N, C-alpha and C positions, 0 to 999 in steps of 0.2 A: 276826376276831381281830386285835388290835393288835400290830404288829411293832416298836413303838417300843422302843429300847434305853434302859436306865437307866444313868446314870453315877454312880459313887460316889466320894467322897473316900477316901483311904487310911484315915482314922479310921473312916469308915462301914463300909468293907469289913472292917476289922479287927474291928469290933464284930459284924458278921454272921457272920464266920468264927470268932469267939471266939479271936482271936490277938492278939498284941501288934503294935504299929506296925512294929517292926523286922522281925518275921517276915513281915508282909504285904508290906513292901518287898522282902524276899528272894524271895518268891513271884513278885512282879511282875518283878523283874530276871531271874529264871530262865525266865520265859515260862509259868509254871504258871497264872497268871491274866492275862487280856488287859488291856492298858494303853493309855490314850489320854493323851498329854501335852498340856497347854495352857500357853501363856505362853512365856517366854524359854528354858526348859530344853529 
């Protein structure tokens, strides 16, 4: 079985969760969904 993790953009995660972008960001900030940050931020 493959243990490779899949990374999604906020837009992709929002689509899968059937939520808006802002709601998805709120879930990420609250820790309800795991987040990996890339880049300068």
